[in-house]
KEKOL-522404 format. One record per residue (C-alpha): x, y, z; residue in one letter. Coordinates in Angstrom, 2 decimals. Last residue first. Example, Ala and Ser with C-alpha at 12.3 -4.5 7.8 and 13.67 -1.06 7.14 Angstrom:
<pts>
<pt <13.67 -1.06 7.14> "S">
<pt <12.30 -4.50 7.80> "A">
</pts>
This chain:
<pts>
<pt <-16.34 -19.40 82.08> "D">
<pt <-15.09 -15.82 81.36> "Q">
<pt <-12.38 -16.61 78.07> "T">
<pt <-9.40 -14.69 77.92> "T">
<pt <-7.55 -13.70 74.88> "A">
<pt <-4.58 -16.27 73.51> "P">
<pt <-1.14 -15.08 72.84> "A">
<pt <-0.52 -16.92 69.10> "T">
<pt <1.72 -13.39 68.31> "A">
<pt <3.44 -13.46 71.30> "V">
<pt <4.34 -16.95 71.72> "G">
<pt <7.13 -16.29 73.30> "P">
<pt <8.26 -12.47 73.72> "L">
<pt <10.61 -11.07 71.16> "A">
<pt <8.27 -8.95 69.24> "L">
<pt <7.17 -6.92 72.88> "M">
<pt <11.01 -6.35 73.16> "R">
<pt <11.37 -5.12 69.57> "D">
<pt <8.15 -2.86 70.29> "L">
<pt <10.45 -1.24 73.41> "A">
<pt <13.71 -1.10 71.22> "I">
<pt <11.21 0.75 68.12> "R">
<pt <10.24 2.91 70.61> "A">
<pt <13.75 3.91 71.73> "W">
<pt <14.83 4.77 68.32> "H">
<pt <11.50 6.70 67.48> "A">
<pt <11.83 8.54 69.97> "V">
<pt <15.56 9.32 68.74> "D">
<pt <14.77 9.93 65.09> "P">
<pt <11.66 12.12 65.71> "E">
<pt <8.64 10.19 64.58> "V">
<pt <7.00 11.04 60.92> "E">
<pt <3.32 10.92 60.02> "I">
<pt <2.87 12.97 56.64> "R">
<pt <-0.27 14.67 56.17> "N">
<pt <0.42 15.31 52.79> "V">
<pt <2.78 14.02 49.98> "V">
<pt <2.30 16.14 47.09> "N">
<pt <2.94 14.48 43.35> "G">
<pt <-0.49 14.89 41.85> "A">
<pt <-1.18 11.86 42.11> "V">
<pt <-0.49 11.73 45.77> "L">
<pt <-2.65 14.46 46.38> "N">
<pt <-5.17 12.87 45.03> "E">
<pt <-4.90 10.26 47.16> "L">
<pt <-5.31 12.38 50.63> "T">
<pt <-7.71 14.45 48.82> "W">
<pt <-9.86 10.85 48.74> "V">
<pt <-9.51 9.84 52.31> "L">
<pt <-9.86 13.25 53.66> "H">
<pt <-13.53 13.24 51.91> "P">
<pt <-14.37 9.63 52.32> "L">
<pt <-14.20 9.73 56.23> "D">
<pt <-10.97 9.55 58.43> "I">
<pt <-12.52 11.58 61.15> "R">
<pt <-14.51 8.60 62.43> "N">
<pt <-11.74 7.25 64.37> "M">
<pt <-11.83 10.39 66.58> "T">
<pt <-15.53 10.23 67.11> "S">
<pt <-15.18 6.24 67.80> "C">
<pt <-18.57 5.25 67.42> "F">
<pt <-21.25 4.83 70.58> "C">
<pt <-24.76 4.97 69.87> "V">
<pt <-27.13 4.50 72.93> "N">
<pt <-28.40 0.93 73.42> "K">
<pt <-24.50 -0.38 74.73> "E">
<pt <-23.95 -4.44 74.41> "L">
<pt <-24.50 -3.41 70.39> "F">
<pt <-26.86 -6.75 68.61> "V">
<pt <-25.32 -9.92 66.72> "V">
<pt <-28.23 -12.39 66.18> "K">
<pt <-25.89 -15.69 63.73> "K">
<pt <-26.81 -16.41 60.29> "D">
<pt <-26.35 -13.51 58.91> "P">
<pt <-22.59 -13.02 59.78> "H">
<pt <-21.04 -10.51 57.92> "A">
<pt <-24.03 -8.14 58.13> "L">
<pt <-23.27 -8.23 62.27> "A">
<pt <-20.13 -7.92 61.67> "L">
<pt <-19.66 -4.85 60.60> "R">
<pt <-22.26 -3.58 62.57> "R">
<pt <-20.75 -4.19 65.37> "V">
<pt <-16.74 -2.96 63.84> "L">
<pt <-18.96 0.14 63.16> "N">
<pt <-20.49 0.09 66.75> "L">
<pt <-17.05 0.15 68.67> "E">
<pt <-17.08 -2.71 71.27> "T">
<pt <-19.05 -4.80 73.74> "G">
<pt <-21.27 -7.30 71.08> "L">
<pt <-23.98 -8.74 72.49> "G">
<pt <-24.40 -12.59 70.76> "W">
<pt <-26.73 -14.71 70.15> "S">
<pt <-26.51 -18.31 68.38> "S">
<pt <-28.27 -19.12 65.24> "G">
<pt <-25.11 -20.67 63.05> "P">
<pt <-22.30 -21.66 65.74> "E">
<pt <-19.67 -18.86 66.34> "A">
<pt <-16.19 -19.62 64.95> "A">
<pt <-16.61 -16.55 62.35> "A">
<pt <-17.85 -14.24 65.72> "L">
<pt <-15.08 -15.43 67.38> "T">
<pt <-12.53 -14.39 65.19> "R">
<pt <-14.01 -10.89 64.99> "V">
<pt <-14.09 -10.94 68.51> "I">
<pt <-10.09 -12.00 69.16> "Y">
<pt <-8.85 -9.85 66.55> "E">
<pt <-10.37 -6.75 68.73> "T">
<pt <-8.98 -7.92 71.68> "S">
<pt <-10.76 -10.88 74.09> "G">
<pt <-13.09 -10.85 76.44> "V">
<pt <-16.25 -13.93 76.76> "Y">
<pt <-19.11 -15.12 78.76> "D">
<pt <-19.82 -10.87 80.47> "S">
<pt <-20.40 -9.51 83.69> "A">
<pt <-16.30 -10.25 85.14> "L">
<pt <-15.65 -8.24 81.62> "V">
<pt <-17.96 -5.18 83.03> "V">
<pt <-17.04 -4.87 86.92> "E">
<pt <-13.44 -4.45 85.60> "H">
<pt <-14.74 -1.65 82.60> "T">
<pt <-14.11 -2.71 79.49> "C">
<pt <-11.06 -2.46 77.62> "E">
<pt <-10.61 -5.78 77.69> "P">
<pt <-12.81 -6.02 74.82> "H">
<pt <-16.63 -7.80 75.03> "V">
<pt <-18.29 -10.60 74.38> "L">
<pt <-21.83 -11.52 75.51> "I">
<pt <-23.67 -14.48 74.29> "N">
<pt <-27.16 -14.13 74.70> "V">
<pt <-29.61 -16.79 75.40> "D">
<pt <-31.83 -15.18 77.36> "P">
<pt <-32.05 -11.95 74.93> "I">
<pt <-34.31 -9.21 76.26> "R">
<pt <-33.67 -9.69 79.53> "E">
<pt <-29.67 -10.67 79.12> "R">
<pt <-29.72 -7.48 77.01> "L">
<pt <-30.74 -5.24 80.19> "E">
<pt <-28.58 -7.18 82.45> "T">
<pt <-25.53 -6.49 80.27> "V">
<pt <-26.48 -2.87 79.97> "S">
<pt <-26.92 -2.70 83.44> "Q">
<pt <-23.28 -4.06 84.12> "V">
<pt <-22.08 -0.62 82.41> "T">
<pt <-20.63 0.02 78.39> "F">
<pt <-19.35 3.49 77.98> "R">
<pt <-15.41 2.89 79.12> "G">
<pt <-15.46 0.78 75.65> "H">
<pt <-16.13 3.87 73.39> "V">
<pt <-14.32 6.76 75.70> "S">
<pt <-11.14 4.23 76.15> "C">
<pt <-9.62 4.58 79.41> "H">
<pt <-6.63 6.35 81.82> "G">
<pt <-5.62 6.90 85.45> "K">
<pt <-2.32 5.19 84.60> "W">
<pt <-2.45 1.72 86.54> "L">
<pt <0.59 1.33 89.11> "I">
<pt <0.91 -2.46 89.65> "V">
<pt <2.32 -4.58 92.92> "K">
<pt <1.37 -1.53 95.29> "A">
<pt <2.48 -1.85 98.29> "A">
<pt <5.49 1.12 98.28> "R">
<pt <3.32 2.98 96.03> "L">
<pt <0.42 2.81 99.01> "Q">
<pt <3.01 3.54 101.49> "D">
<pt <4.33 6.52 99.72> "I">
<pt <0.85 8.03 99.12> "S">
<pt <-1.10 8.05 96.49> "L">
<pt <-2.59 10.87 94.58> "G">
<pt <-0.53 10.71 91.65> "G">
<pt <1.46 12.10 94.13> "G">
<pt <-0.27 15.67 93.83> "A">
<pt <-3.64 15.03 91.80> "Q">
<pt <-3.59 15.42 88.12> "H">
<pt <-1.53 12.60 87.08> "P">
<pt <-3.75 10.08 88.48> "D">
<pt <-1.96 6.95 89.62> "F">
<pt <-4.23 4.23 90.10> "V">
<pt <-3.86 1.30 92.32> "V">
<pt <-3.19 -2.63 91.87> "C">
<pt <-2.91 -5.18 94.47> "D">
<pt <-5.84 -4.32 96.56> "A">
<pt <-7.36 -5.48 92.88> "L">
<pt <-6.35 -8.90 93.49> "T">
<pt <-3.57 -10.78 91.42> "L">
<pt <-4.26 -13.86 89.78> "G">
<pt <-2.24 -13.18 86.23> "L">
<pt <-4.75 -13.65 83.62> "Q">
<pt <-7.93 -11.86 85.66> "L">
<pt <-6.45 -9.96 88.15> "V">
<pt <-3.53 -7.82 86.33> "A">
<pt <-5.09 -8.55 82.65> "T">
<pt <-8.66 -7.23 84.06> "N">
<pt <-6.58 -4.31 85.84> "R">
<pt <-4.24 -2.99 83.47> "G">
<pt <-6.89 -3.37 80.41> "L">
<pt <-9.07 -0.98 82.53> "H">
<pt <-6.29 1.13 83.77> "Q">
<pt <-5.36 2.28 80.05> "D">
<pt <-2.68 4.21 79.50> "P">
<pt <0.04 3.35 80.36> "L">
<pt <0.30 0.03 83.20> "F">
<pt <3.60 0.98 86.09> "L">
<pt <4.87 -2.68 87.12> "V">
<pt <6.22 -3.79 89.93> "K">
<pt <8.78 -6.23 91.66> "Q">
<pt <11.14 -6.66 88.23> "G">
<pt <12.48 -7.93 85.03> "Q">
<pt <9.81 -11.48 86.11> "E">
<pt <7.35 -8.96 86.85> "F">
<pt <7.42 -7.06 83.61> "A">
<pt <7.95 -10.51 81.46> "W">
<pt <4.73 -11.49 82.80> "E">
<pt <2.98 -8.24 81.96> "M">
<pt <3.58 -8.65 78.96> "A">
<pt <2.70 -12.05 78.35> "R">
<pt <-1.10 -11.06 79.58> "Q">
<pt <-0.95 -7.72 77.90> "A">
<pt <-0.13 -10.15 74.54> "N">
<pt <-4.21 -9.86 72.73> "S">
<pt <-4.85 -6.26 74.07> "S">
<pt <-1.65 -5.46 73.25> "T">
<pt <1.59 -4.72 74.66> "C">
<pt <4.66 -2.16 75.03> "V">
<pt <7.90 -3.22 76.61> "T">
<pt <10.00 -1.50 79.93> "G">
<pt <13.48 -1.15 80.52> "G">
<pt <12.91 2.42 81.14> "H">
<pt <14.29 4.17 78.05> "R">
<pt <12.04 1.91 76.17> "G">
<pt <9.01 3.17 78.42> "T">
<pt <9.88 6.63 77.17> "F">
<pt <9.95 5.93 73.76> "A">
<pt <6.40 3.90 73.62> "K">
<pt <5.16 7.31 75.67> "I">
<pt <6.77 9.66 73.19> "A">
<pt <4.87 7.29 69.91> "A">
<pt <2.17 8.00 71.62> "T">
<pt <-0.09 5.58 73.59> "S">
<pt <-2.69 2.36 72.00> "N">
<pt <0.19 0.17 72.14> "M">
<pt <-0.32 -0.35 75.84> "Y">
<pt <2.62 0.72 78.01> "T">
<pt <4.60 -1.64 79.94> "V">
<pt <7.01 0.17 82.49> "P">
<pt <8.79 -2.02 84.67> "I">
<pt <9.30 -1.02 88.80> "T">
<pt <12.09 -1.96 90.87> "V">
<pt <14.46 1.33 90.72> "D">
<pt <11.79 3.16 90.41> "A">
<pt <10.08 1.96 94.03> "V">
<pt <11.68 4.84 96.35> "G">
<pt <8.56 6.84 96.49> "A">
<pt <10.80 9.83 95.47> "D">
<pt <12.03 8.19 92.30> "V">
<pt <8.42 6.64 91.89> "L">
<pt <7.38 10.43 92.02> "V">
<pt <10.26 11.59 89.26> "D">
<pt <8.26 8.72 87.35> "W">
<pt <5.00 10.26 87.58> "A">
<pt <6.74 13.59 86.55> "D">
<pt <8.20 12.05 83.31> "E">
<pt <4.94 10.56 82.73> "V">
<pt <2.71 13.58 83.02> "Q">
<pt <5.62 15.56 80.48> "G">
<pt <4.98 12.55 78.12> "I">
<pt <1.30 12.88 77.98> "G">
<pt <-0.72 10.09 79.18> "A">
<pt <-4.44 10.88 78.66> "M">
<pt <-4.12 11.95 75.35> "D">
<pt <-3.62 8.08 74.17> "A">
<pt <-7.28 7.44 75.79> "M">
<pt <-8.37 10.17 73.62> "S">
<pt <-6.95 9.13 70.84> "C">
<pt <-6.15 11.16 67.23> "G">
<pt <-8.01 11.48 63.84> "A">
<pt <-7.11 16.03 63.84> "A">
<pt <-4.18 14.97 61.46> "L">
<pt <-7.08 13.63 58.86> "D">
<pt <-6.19 11.69 55.92> "P">
<pt <-2.68 9.89 57.95> "L">
<pt <-0.19 9.69 56.08> "L">
<pt <3.36 7.38 56.16> "V">
<pt <6.08 7.95 53.84> "S">
<pt <8.53 5.17 52.97> "Q">
<pt <11.94 5.97 51.75> "E">
<pt <13.07 5.95 55.68> "P">
<pt <11.97 2.52 56.24> "G">
<pt <8.70 1.06 57.76> "T">
<pt <8.18 -0.01 61.32> "L">
<pt <8.40 3.71 63.12> "I">
<pt <6.13 5.36 60.42> "D">
<pt <3.92 2.50 61.50> "A">
<pt <3.83 3.03 64.50> "S">
<pt <3.56 7.01 64.53> "E">
<pt <0.41 6.07 61.93> "A">
<pt <-1.74 4.15 64.82> "M">
<pt <-0.33 7.01 67.40> "F">
<pt <-2.39 9.04 65.35> "H">
<pt <-5.56 7.41 64.05> "V">
<pt <-6.93 5.07 61.84> "G">
<pt <-6.69 4.91 58.29> "S">
<pt <-3.36 4.69 57.53> "F">
<pt <-2.17 5.71 53.93> "V">
<pt <1.17 3.77 52.94> "I">
<pt <3.18 5.72 50.35> "Y">
<pt <6.36 4.51 48.57> "P">
<pt <5.36 0.63 48.89> "A">
<pt <7.97 -1.97 48.17> "S">
<pt <8.97 -2.23 51.61> "P">
<pt <5.16 -3.93 52.36> "R">
<pt <5.96 -5.81 55.19> "A">
<pt <7.05 -2.97 57.66> "A">
<pt <2.93 -1.73 56.63> "A">
<pt <1.81 -5.68 57.63> "D">
<pt <3.43 -4.90 60.38> "R">
<pt <1.61 -1.49 61.63> "A">
<pt <-1.67 -3.20 60.98> "L">
<pt <-1.35 -6.13 62.35> "K">
<pt <-0.34 -3.22 65.55> "F">
<pt <-3.40 -1.16 65.58> "S">
<pt <-6.11 -3.56 64.72> "D">
<pt <-6.89 -5.28 61.08> "G">
<pt <-7.91 -4.38 57.60> "T">
<pt <-5.58 -5.07 54.52> "V">
<pt <-5.79 -3.80 50.92> "D">
<pt <-8.40 -1.00 52.39> "A">
<pt <-10.38 0.92 49.98> "F">
<pt <-14.00 -0.37 51.30> "Q">
<pt <-12.77 0.05 54.58> "I">
<pt <-13.64 4.39 53.68> "V">
<pt <-17.09 4.16 52.96> "E">
<pt <-17.26 1.25 55.47> "D">
<pt <-15.97 3.73 58.50> "R">
<pt <-13.07 2.37 59.73> "Q">
<pt <-12.94 0.51 63.65> "Y">
<pt <-11.25 -2.24 62.27> "H">
<pt <-8.51 -0.42 61.28> "H">
<pt <-8.28 0.37 57.41> "G">
<pt <-4.38 0.59 55.48> "L">
<pt <-3.40 1.56 52.64> "V">
<pt <-1.03 0.72 50.16> "F">
<pt <0.54 3.26 47.37> "V">
<pt <2.76 2.62 45.01> "K">
<pt <1.56 -0.95 43.98> "D">
<pt <-1.16 1.06 41.32> "G">
<pt <-1.28 4.81 42.12> "L">
<pt <-3.67 5.66 39.56> "A">
<pt <-5.37 2.61 40.48> "A">
<pt <-5.85 4.75 43.40> "K">
<pt <-7.12 7.90 42.62> "A">
<pt <-9.45 6.25 39.90> "A">
<pt <-11.16 4.10 42.88> "Y">
<pt <-11.41 7.52 45.33> "A">
<pt <-12.87 9.40 42.28> "R">
<pt <-15.25 6.98 41.57> "E">
<pt <-16.59 6.62 45.38> "V">
<pt <-16.24 10.45 45.28> "L">
<pt <-18.03 11.05 42.31> "G">
<pt <-21.82 11.67 44.72> "P">
<pt <-20.11 15.18 46.01> "D">
<pt <-22.46 15.34 49.20> "S">
<pt <-19.15 14.99 51.31> "P">
<pt <-17.53 18.30 49.35> "A">
<pt <-14.02 17.42 48.27> "P">
<pt <-11.19 18.71 50.90> "L">
<pt <-9.80 22.44 50.57> "D">
<pt <-6.32 22.60 50.82> "G">
<pt <-3.93 22.78 53.70> "P">
<pt <-5.87 20.77 56.81> "C">
<pt <-3.73 21.12 60.04> "E">
<pt <-5.22 19.85 63.15> "V">
<pt <-3.20 18.16 66.16> "G">
<pt <-4.95 16.09 68.56> "R">
<pt <-2.99 14.14 69.44> "E">
<pt <-1.61 16.16 71.93> "S">
<pt <1.78 18.12 72.53> "E">
<pt <1.79 19.32 69.04> "P">
<pt <-1.39 21.61 69.34> "D">
<pt <-2.42 22.95 65.82> "A">
<pt <-4.57 25.33 64.65> "G">
<pt <-7.88 24.70 62.18> "R">
<pt <-9.00 22.00 60.08> "G">
<pt <-11.75 20.91 62.57> "L">
<pt <-12.47 23.26 65.67> "M">
<pt <-10.10 22.43 67.93> "L">
<pt <-10.89 20.62 71.14> "L">
<pt <-11.21 23.20 73.95> "A">
<pt <-8.34 23.40 77.26> "L">
<pt <-6.19 26.27 76.24> "P">
<pt <-9.22 28.05 75.36> "T">
<pt <-10.36 28.60 71.43> "P">
<pt <-12.69 32.17 71.00> "Q">
<pt <-16.39 31.17 71.06> "P">
<pt <-17.79 31.44 67.11> "E">
<pt <-20.05 34.84 66.33> "T">
<pt <-23.55 33.66 65.16> "F">
<pt <-25.11 35.97 63.65> "T">
<pt <-29.17 36.05 63.97> "D">
<pt <-28.44 38.45 66.60> "S">
<pt <-31.27 38.75 69.55> "T">
<pt <-33.03 41.47 71.32> "M">
</pts>
């Protein structure tokens, strides 16, 4: 005999938090959403969003990441990748409210770069990043102790990807390191080697490996992967001492799904296709592709491509669909045959955006992202080191010939 009543299982420490219930301060998945959200089926959501945004006028500045849903991106004042958007926010000091349609670490960066009188809001606090979650501050501090015990910490410079928490950026700043984006990872890593003998690259192993091998000319043998879930990172002291690049065992859940088989099958289906992927893809996929570069590079490459050319894109599906619609004179297809949305990015939906804007109209600041002052101080130091790198604003993306 079965029951007709569903009983929700009790959460465990490893379970994903249910939307709007509970909070995990040690994770990017903290989820407190007081008040009722508009129903997703409300036919007036678009009009309500336009009305609230108009009522706020110049007091609100809405940022939209490239991976956002179309229903949200239409209300963005600017679009771009995470660092571009954070800088756009910093360039708008007159706006007291910054609504970041992205994920948690992006809103943290915007809070660090904007003034104290500005409020950065994230429409849904559950919009985290699985990659950022893979490098907790406690894990990274324990890993540094391992490097100290191995006698290599003094010659190791940490470099953290933008896709990391403010706490990790602050850790990097305290230990003489810098932040990087997928566009300037090469320059950041070159700078790090000018400061020390080794690089600890956080938290995406694939971007670190692709940069070290394909742009700096190191070998795969020069790189080791530090697994925070194993004693000593799963590495011997000799391995740590011999390595030039220590890669954190982290990855992007979206870009990690693309495979060499995906590339092969698409080439068989479209013989003249150009394969263009993000450097968060695995090393094998990058080697099998024609072009590899940041999100902004992908956008620029499609815009400059010859009419009639064919492109297979290995990046987030919302962006691929948007680029296909923007370039009807080109054949633009998704590299993977299965759907590959960024699930956490997609938590920012129209009901959450409307809820955020209407609360601002009513004088309520909700879901404000505030980085603790000491963390913000050291994270800003790491970010400023990146901004001081020569040519960082125009660093070219990689092209595979």
